[in-house]
C-alpha positions in Angstrom: -17.8 30.2 -0.3 -21.2 31.7 0.7 -21.3 35.3 1.8 -22.2 35.2 5.5 -22.3 39.0 6.2 -25.5 40.4 7.4 -27.5 42.2 4.7 -29.3 45.4 5.3 -32.6 46.1 3.8 -32.5 46.8 0.1 -34.9 49.7 0.3 -33.8 53.0 1.8 -37.1 54.7 1.0 -38.2 56.5 4.2 -41.8 55.4 3.7 -40.8 51.7 3.4 -38.8 52.0 6.6 -41.7 53.7 8.4 -44.0 50.9 7.3 -41.5 48.3 8.6 -41.3 50.0 12.0 -45.1 50.3 12.1 -45.5 46.6 11.4 -43.2 45.8 14.3 -45.2 48.1 16.6 -48.4 46.3 15.5 -47.0 42.9 16.1 -45.8 44.0 19.6 -49.4 44.8 20.4 -51.0 41.8 18.8 -48.8 39.0 19.9 -49.0 37.7 23.5 -45.6 38.7 24.7 -44.6 38.2 28.3 -42.2 40.8 29.6 -40.1 40.6 32.8 -37.8 43.4 33.9 -34.5 41.8 34.9 -32.8 45.0 36.0 -33.4 48.7 35.9 -30.0 50.1 36.7 -27.7 51.2 35.0 -30.2 50.6 32.2 -33.3 48.5 31.6 -32.8 44.9 30.6 -36.0 43.0 29.9 -36.6 39.4 29.0 -39.3 39.0 26.4 -41.0 35.6 26.0 -43.5 34.5 23.4 -45.4 31.5 24.8 -46.9 30.6 21.3 -43.5 30.4 19.6 -41.7 29.3 22.8 -39.0 31.8 22.3 -37.2 34.1 24.7 -35.0 37.2 23.9 -33.2 39.9 25.9 -33.8 43.5 25.2 -31.3 46.1 26.4 -32.3 49.8 26.5 -29.2 51.8 27.5 -30.7 55.2 26.5 -34.3 54.8 27.6 -36.4 57.0 27.5 -34.3 59.7 25.8 -32.6 57.9 23.0 -33.7 55.4 20.4 -30.7 53.0 20.9 -31.7 49.5 21.8 -30.4 46.0 21.3 -32.3 42.7 21.0 -31.0 39.2 20.7 -33.7 38.2 18.1 -32.8 37.4 14.5 -35.1 40.1 13.1 -33.2 42.8 14.9 -29.9 41.4 13.7 -30.9 40.9 10.0 -33.1 43.8 9.1 -31.0 46.8 10.2 -34.1 48.7 11.2 -32.9 49.5 14.7 -36.0 48.0 16.2 -38.1 44.8 16.3 -41.4 43.8 17.9 -39.6 42.9 21.2 -38.0 46.4 21.4 -41.4 48.0 20.6 -43.1 45.9 23.3 -40.4 46.8 25.9 -40.6 50.6 25.1 -44.4 50.5 25.5 -44.1 48.5 28.7 -41.4 50.7 30.2 -43.5 53.8 29.5 -46.5 52.4 31.3 -44.6 50.7 34.2 -42.1 53.4 35.1 -41.9 52.4 38.7 -42.1 48.6 38.4 -39.5 46.8 40.5 -36.9 44.7 38.7 -36.9 40.9 38.9 -39.5 38.4 39.8 -40.2 37.7 43.5 -37.8 35.1 44.8 -38.9 31.5 44.8 -39.3 29.9 48.2 -36.4 27.7 49.2 -37.2 24.1 48.7 -35.7 21.7 51.1 -34.7 18.3 49.5 -35.9 16.3 52.5 -39.4 17.8 52.1 -39.4 16.9 48.4 -38.3 13.3 49.2 -41.0 13.0 51.9 -43.7 14.0 49.3 -42.3 11.5 46.8 -42.4 8.8 49.5 -46.0 9.7 50.4 -47.0 9.5 46.7 -45.1 6.2 46.1 -46.1 4.4 49.2 -48.1 1.3 48.4 -51.5 1.4 50.1 -52.6 -1.5 52.3 -49.1 -2.6 53.3 -48.1 -4.1 49.9 -44.4 -4.6 49.0 -43.0 -1.3 47.8 -41.7 -1.1 44.3 -38.0 -1.6 43.5 -37.7 2.0 42.3 -38.6 3.3 45.7 -36.0 1.1 47.4 -33.4 2.2 44.8 -34.2 5.8 45.5 -33.7 5.3 49.2 -30.3 3.7 48.6 -29.2 6.5 46.3 -30.5 9.2 48.6 -28.4 7.9 51.4 -25.3 8.9 49.5 -26.4 12.5 49.3 -28.6 13.2 52.3 -28.5 12.4 55.9 -31.2 9.9 56.8 -33.2 10.9 59.8 -35.0 7.6 60.2 -33.5 4.2 60.9 -33.1 1.9 57.9 
């Protein structure tokens, strides 16, 4: 049976550890990471996305800015045992430079389904009075099950 326990780094040399942390800091600066503060209280929680790799991780900083404790959901943080990763380094830098940033993205405008269907109807309408496609007629029949129809059928 394979050993499934997490392995810590083999080297305990302080210089090696410092080099590993420095590498994470460099990667945090070089890679195009997109950060979004999800909440600030009781401690910062930040979503870190990498559009190139199409990944997204959560970083929790319960002791920011006083303590080094942090958690990240990435594999590097879990496997290496360094106590940091490029996501944590990016979040620390971002939090230092955006101390008063509000949490969360602005709310999306409410989308009313009837407006969406009207736009779909407008786009699917056959120009010149031709017979409408079957898919449009099927959609209208299905929509009547879920939405009140304002127009006579």
